[in-house]
C-alpha positions as CSV (number, residue, x, y, z in Angstrom):
1,M,46.9,-18.8,-29.0
2,P,49.2,-16.2,-27.4
3,R,48.8,-12.6,-28.6
4,K,51.5,-10.5,-30.1
5,I,52.3,-6.8,-29.4
6,K,50.4,-5.7,-32.5
7,D,47.3,-7.5,-31.1
8,Y,47.5,-5.5,-27.9
9,V,48.0,-2.3,-30.0
10,L,44.8,-3.1,-31.9
11,I,43.0,-3.7,-28.6
12,A,44.2,-0.4,-27.3
13,L,42.9,1.3,-30.5
14,K,39.6,-0.3,-29.9
15,G,39.8,1.1,-26.4
16,V,40.4,4.5,-27.9
17,G,37.2,4.0,-29.9
18,M,35.3,2.9,-26.8
19,G,36.6,5.9,-24.8
20,A,35.6,8.3,-27.6
21,A,32.2,6.8,-27.7
22,D,31.8,7.2,-24.0
23,V,32.7,10.9,-24.4
24,V,30.0,11.4,-27.0
25,P,26.5,11.8,-25.5
26,G,24.2,8.9,-26.7
27,V,26.9,6.6,-27.9
28,S,28.0,3.6,-25.8
29,G,31.5,2.2,-25.4
30,G,29.8,-1.2,-25.2
31,T,28.3,-0.6,-28.6
32,I,31.8,0.1,-30.0
33,A,33.1,-3.1,-28.2
34,F,30.3,-5.0,-29.9
35,I,31.0,-3.5,-33.3
36,T,34.8,-4.1,-33.1
37,G,34.4,-7.7,-32.0
38,I,35.7,-7.6,-28.4
39,Y,32.4,-7.4,-26.5
40,E,32.3,-11.1,-25.6
41,E,35.9,-11.1,-24.3
42,L,35.2,-7.9,-22.4
43,I,32.2,-9.5,-20.7
44,N,34.1,-12.7,-19.9
45,T,37.0,-10.7,-18.5
46,I,34.7,-8.6,-16.3
47,K,33.0,-11.9,-15.1
48,S,36.4,-13.3,-14.2
49,V,36.7,-10.9,-11.4
50,N,35.2,-13.0,-8.6
51,L,36.0,-14.3,-5.1
52,N,38.6,-16.7,-6.4
53,T,40.6,-14.0,-8.2
54,I,40.3,-11.6,-5.3
55,K,41.8,-14.3,-3.1
56,L,44.7,-14.7,-5.5
57,L,45.3,-10.9,-5.3
58,L,45.1,-10.9,-1.5
59,Q,47.5,-13.9,-1.4
60,F,49.9,-11.8,-3.6
61,K,49.8,-14.5,-6.3
62,L,50.0,-11.6,-8.8
63,K,51.0,-13.7,-11.8
64,D,48.0,-16.1,-11.3
65,F,45.7,-13.1,-10.6
66,W,46.9,-11.3,-13.8
67,K,46.3,-14.4,-15.9
68,A,42.9,-15.1,-14.3
69,V,41.5,-11.7,-15.0
70,N,43.0,-11.4,-18.5
71,G,45.2,-8.6,-17.3
72,N,47.0,-8.0,-20.6
73,F,43.7,-7.5,-22.4
74,L,42.4,-5.2,-19.7
75,L,45.6,-3.1,-19.5
76,A,45.6,-2.6,-23.3
77,L,41.9,-1.8,-23.4
78,L,41.9,0.5,-20.4
79,S,45.0,2.3,-21.7
80,G,43.1,3.1,-24.9
81,I,40.0,4.2,-23.1
82,G,42.0,6.4,-20.7
83,F,44.0,8.0,-23.5
84,S,40.8,8.7,-25.3
85,F,39.0,10.2,-22.3
86,Y,42.0,12.4,-21.5
87,T,42.4,13.8,-25.0
88,L,38.9,13.9,-26.4
89,A,36.9,15.1,-23.4
90,K,38.5,18.6,-23.6
91,L,38.0,18.7,-27.4
92,V,34.4,17.7,-27.2
93,K,33.7,20.3,-24.5
94,H,35.3,23.0,-26.6
95,L,33.4,22.0,-29.7
96,L,30.1,21.9,-27.8
97,E,30.8,25.5,-26.6
98,T,32.0,26.8,-30.0
99,Q,30.2,24.7,-32.6
100,P,27.1,23.2,-31.0
101,I,25.0,22.6,-34.1
102,L,27.9,20.8,-36.0
103,I,28.9,18.7,-33.0
104,W,25.4,17.6,-32.1
105,S,24.8,16.8,-35.8
106,F,27.9,14.7,-35.7
107,F,26.8,12.9,-32.5
108,F,23.4,12.2,-34.1
109,G,25.1,10.7,-37.1
110,L,27.2,8.5,-34.9
111,I,24.2,7.2,-33.1
112,V,22.3,6.4,-36.3
113,A,25.4,4.7,-37.8
114,S,25.9,2.6,-34.6
115,A,22.3,1.5,-34.7
116,I,22.6,0.5,-38.3
117,V,25.8,-1.5,-37.7
118,V,24.3,-3.3,-34.7
119,A,21.1,-4.0,-36.6
120,R,23.1,-5.6,-39.4
121,K,24.8,-7.9,-36.9
122,I,21.5,-9.3,-35.8
123,T,21.0,-12.6,-37.6
124,E,17.7,-13.7,-36.1
125,W,14.8,-11.9,-34.4
126,K,13.0,-14.0,-31.8
127,A,9.5,-13.0,-30.9
128,R,8.6,-13.4,-27.2
129,T,5.1,-13.9,-26.1
130,I,4.1,-11.8,-23.1
131,I,1.3,-13.3,-21.0
132,A,-0.4,-10.8,-18.8
């Protein structure tokens, strides 16, 4: 199903969340991708960059390359991540210098909240037997 502009805006906003998480010590952009439901598409998009797609690029088959690497998704996501890095990195640095206790408390809360959200998404625990 083709995506609409609002879908790409939402992906960019998820990218902003991922970028913000990457700026925060101890929080992962991948965790935010998982929580927001784009992790699987992100992994598949990353996996799509292979020898075949590189050949398409080198042969200047740009339209085929763009489609093969899910270019619209990547552009929207990376735009959000870049915007977030650019705007939030300076703010976080400033807050760490001026309000260290408050900002580290906030970071700790984000880490705990992320762990709780991820734990709730786990539907089944599989025990593995380790044979030494």
